[in-house]
C-alpha positions as CSV (number, residue, x, y, z in Angstrom):
1,M,-3.2,44.4,13.1
2,L,-0.6,46.4,11.1
3,Y,-0.5,43.7,8.4
4,E,-4.3,43.6,8.1
5,N,-4.4,47.4,7.6
6,L,-1.6,47.3,5.1
7,I,-3.3,44.5,3.1
8,F,-6.6,46.5,3.2
9,F,-4.8,49.6,2.0
10,L,-3.2,47.8,-0.9
11,V,-6.4,46.1,-2.0
12,S,-8.2,49.4,-1.9
13,A,-5.4,51.1,-3.9
14,V,-5.6,48.4,-6.6
15,F,-9.4,48.7,-6.7
16,L,-9.1,52.5,-7.1
17,V,-6.6,52.1,-10.0
18,I,-8.9,49.5,-11.8
19,S,-12.0,51.6,-11.3
20,G,-10.2,54.7,-12.6
21,I,-9.3,52.8,-15.8
22,Y,-12.9,51.7,-16.3
23,L,-14.0,55.3,-15.6
24,V,-11.8,56.7,-18.3
25,K,-12.9,54.1,-20.8
26,S,-16.6,54.8,-20.0
27,V,-16.2,58.5,-20.2
28,Y,-14.6,58.1,-23.7
29,K,-17.5,55.9,-24.8
30,V,-20.1,58.3,-23.4
31,S,-18.4,61.2,-25.2
32,E,-18.4,59.3,-28.5
33,F,-22.1,58.5,-28.1
34,L,-23.1,62.1,-27.3
35,R,-20.7,63.4,-30.0
36,I,-19.0,65.8,-27.6
37,S,-15.3,66.2,-26.6
38,S,-14.0,63.7,-24.1
39,F,-12.9,66.7,-21.9
40,S,-16.4,68.1,-21.8
41,A,-17.9,64.7,-20.9
42,A,-15.3,64.1,-18.2
43,F,-15.8,67.6,-16.8
44,I,-19.6,67.0,-16.5
45,I,-19.3,63.6,-15.0
46,V,-16.7,64.5,-12.5
47,A,-18.6,67.7,-11.5
48,F,-21.7,65.6,-10.9
49,A,-19.8,62.9,-9.0
50,T,-18.2,65.5,-6.7
51,S,-21.6,67.0,-5.9
52,L,-23.1,63.7,-4.8
53,P,-21.7,63.6,-1.3
54,E,-23.0,67.1,-0.6
55,L,-26.4,66.0,-1.9
56,F,-26.5,62.9,0.4
57,V,-25.4,65.0,3.4
58,G,-28.1,67.5,2.7
59,I,-30.8,64.9,2.4
60,S,-29.7,63.0,5.5
61,S,-29.5,66.2,7.5
62,A,-32.9,67.3,6.3
63,V,-34.4,64.0,7.4
64,Q,-32.7,64.2,10.8
65,G,-33.8,67.8,11.3
66,T,-30.4,69.4,11.4
67,P,-30.3,71.8,8.4
68,A,-27.2,73.6,9.8
69,L,-25.1,70.6,9.0
70,S,-26.2,70.8,5.4
71,M,-25.5,74.5,5.1
72,G,-22.1,74.1,6.6
73,N,-21.2,71.3,4.2
74,V,-22.4,73.2,1.2
75,I,-20.5,76.4,2.1
76,G,-17.4,74.6,3.1
77,A,-17.3,72.4,0.0
78,S,-17.8,75.5,-2.2
79,I,-15.1,77.4,-0.6
80,I,-12.6,74.5,-0.8
81,D,-13.6,73.8,-4.5
82,I,-13.1,77.4,-5.5
83,T,-9.8,77.9,-3.7
84,L,-8.4,74.7,-5.0
85,I,-9.4,75.4,-8.6
86,I,-8.0,79.0,-8.4
87,G,-4.8,77.7,-6.8
88,I,-4.3,75.0,-9.4
89,F,-4.7,77.5,-12.3
90,I,-2.3,79.9,-10.6
91,I,0.3,77.2,-10.2
92,A,-0.3,75.9,-13.8
93,N,0.1,79.5,-15.2
94,K,3.0,80.3,-12.9
95,G,1.3,83.3,-11.4
96,I,-1.2,86.0,-12.3
97,E,-0.3,88.7,-14.7
98,T,-1.6,92.1,-13.8
99,R,-1.3,95.6,-15.3
100,S,-0.4,97.9,-12.4
101,A,-1.0,101.2,-14.3
102,K,-4.7,100.4,-15.0
103,I,-5.3,99.1,-11.6
104,G,-3.9,102.3,-10.0
105,H,-6.2,104.5,-12.0
106,E,-9.3,102.4,-11.2
107,N,-8.4,102.5,-7.5
108,Y,-8.2,106.3,-7.5
109,F,-11.5,106.6,-9.2
110,L,-13.1,104.2,-6.7
111,L,-11.7,106.1,-3.7
112,L,-13.0,109.4,-5.1
113,N,-16.3,108.0,-5.9
114,R,-16.7,106.5,-2.4
115,K,-15.6,109.7,-0.7
116,F,-18.2,111.8,-2.4
117,T,-21.0,109.2,-2.4
118,F,-21.2,108.2,1.3
119,K,-21.2,111.6,3.0
120,N,-23.5,111.8,6.1
């Protein structure tokens, strides 16, 4: 049983690498055909490909009559996508640079504005 799982894993890994190579070559050809940068073409294709599972879950949950499953999937996927993208950019840029003096002045203004605006 262990050897069968190991063989299945290795065959799947090889298939994944080969399909990745063909994907990169295809994206390059599509970008040349459309006369756009290869980064833009890859971004659009990957964005569409990552949205397909949510689309299929939404369609199948609507057919089965459980719309809560679709809503949970959309919200969860959006939260994960946003947090991963922000996290990757923070790691790549080695932190977020902020200007503390400007932020302090804005916070004082917001506190004063809220204090005078929401009186009962």
